[in-house]
N, C-alpha and C positions, 0 to 999 in steps of 0.2 A: 504494500500500500504506500509506504514512504517513497519507494523508488518511482512509483507511478506519479506521485505528487511532484517529485523533483523533476521528472521528465516533462510533465505538463507545464511546470513553472519555467523551465528552460526553453521549451517550445514557444510559450506565450511571450517570453522576453525576446526571443529571436524574431518572432512575427512582428512584435511592436517596433523593434529597431528597423526591420525591413520596411515596414509601412512608413516610418518616419523618414527613411532614406528616399522612398518614392516621393513623398510629399515635398521634401526639400529639393530634390532634382526637378520636380515639376515646377516648383516656384522659381528656381533659378533659370530653367529653360524658358519659362514664360516671360520672365523679366528680360532675359537676353533677346528674345524675339521682339518684345515691345521696344527695347532700345534700338535694335537693328532697324525696325520699321520707322522709328522716329528719325534715325540717321538718314535713311533713304529719302524720306520726305524732305528733310532739311537740305540734303544735297540736290534733290530735284528742283526745289524752289530756287536755290542759288543758281542752278544751270538755266532755269527758265528766265531768270532776271537778266542774264547775260546773252540770251539768245536773240538773234536778229529777227525782226518781224518779216513776214512773208510780203514780198513786194510784187504786185501786179501778176502777170502771167508767167513770170520766171520761176523755175524751181528754187526752193530755198537754199540749195547748196551750189547754185550756178556761179561760175567764175565771172568776174567783171572784166 
């Protein structure tokens, strides 16, 4: 009976630590994804600010 209780306690502890690991990894990955998305938006807005507007019937990358 004591051996079963110790085994159950060890298994419960292992499961709790594994669950905590999954939660922490999920939070860190989510935070990294949000930061990456913000960086992409910031970079794209900076590029759009420096882009040349389309002029008439010329393609935007035409040489002058």
